[in-house]
C-alpha positions, -999 to +999 in steps of 0.1 A: -525+707-367-533+693-336-564+671-324-580+671-287-609+665-269-630+661-302-617+694-314-591+701-338-567+726-338-552+748-367-527+775-366-517+800-394-482+815-399-496+850-383-504+835-350-539+825-354-554+795-339-581+781-350-605+758-336-630+735-351-654+703-338-644+670-353-673+661-364-688+666-398-690+702-397-677+733-417-681+757-387-653+771-366-658+769-328-633+792-319-604+822-332-575+827-309-548+849-321-513+849-302-500+880-322-468+859-335-456+832-359-461+796-342-426+775-347-444+742-340-477+719-339-497+721-311-493+693-286-516+678-260-499+674-227-530+657-200-556+683-204-539+707-218-524+724-255-490+733-257-483+758-283-449+769-292-442+807-309-413+826-317-408+842-282-431+824-261-445+790-247-478+789-243-494+761-219-534+762-222-561+750-206-593+756-186-595+778-158-584+755-125-567+727-145-532+717-137 
């Protein structure tokens, strides 16, 4: 589980990332699939989310951000 910018990021062993608003709510904000098992807790680096899977390392950020 990782927390960033008011959102909670949860990963399943199937490679799905669930995004929840960090407020009293029970609604998912988003669901994204990486199609393979994550091997570490998501990490925040500046304004990016870093996710490691069995074969890849992802850096997720808004378009245009460095």
